[in-house]
C-alpha positions in Angstrom: 101.0 215.3 86.3 101.5 212.3 88.5 103.0 213.4 91.6 104.9 211.0 95.1 105.5 211.8 98.2 107.4 209.3 99.9 110.3 208.5 102.8 113.9 208.0 102.2 115.3 206.8 105.2 119.0 207.4 103.6 118.5 211.1 104.1 120.5 212.4 107.1 122.3 215.7 105.9 121.5 218.7 103.4 124.3 216.8 101.1 122.1 213.9 100.7 119.0 216.3 100.1 121.0 218.0 97.2 122.2 214.4 96.0 118.6 213.5 95.7 117.0 216.8 94.2 119.7 216.8 91.7 120.4 213.3 90.5 116.4 213.2 90.0 115.8 216.1 88.6 118.3 215.1 85.6 115.7 212.7 84.6 113.7 213.8 81.3 110.3 214.2 82.5 110.7 215.4 86.0 108.9 218.9 86.5 110.2 218.9 90.4 111.8 217.2 93.5 111.9 218.3 96.8 113.8 216.7 99.5 113.8 217.2 103.7 116.5 216.4 105.7 114.1 216.9 108.7 111.7 214.6 107.7 113.5 212.1 105.3 110.4 212.9 102.9 110.9 213.5 99.3 108.5 214.7 96.9 108.8 214.1 93.0 106.5 215.6 90.3 106.7 213.9 86.9 105.3 213.6 83.4 106.1 211.4 80.1 108.9 210.1 79.4 109.5 209.6 83.4 108.1 206.5 85.0 107.9 205.7 88.6 109.8 203.0 88.0 112.6 204.7 86.5 112.6 207.3 89.7 112.8 204.3 92.0 115.5 202.7 90.1 117.4 205.4 90.2 117.1 206.5 93.6 118.2 202.8 94.4 121.2 203.2 92.2 122.6 206.4 93.9 122.0 204.5 97.5 118.8 206.6 98.4 116.0 203.8 98.0 112.6 204.9 99.4 111.4 203.2 102.4 109.8 199.5 101.9 106.3 199.4 101.0 106.5 202.5 98.7 105.6 201.5 95.3 
């Protein structure tokens, strides 16, 4: 199962963490999402039909884009 850990610089509070976790977990195929206010890191585990491109696009749409260079 693919997984990725990456920085999301826009995470600044507990509400940000909940938003990222709730929104990403609603994508079909996403099995786990964990975000940290302290480190601004997010870990996502997924399987088909989810893809990294879908997860990335959703994070951009909700204004929590991964740090530049995350691919």
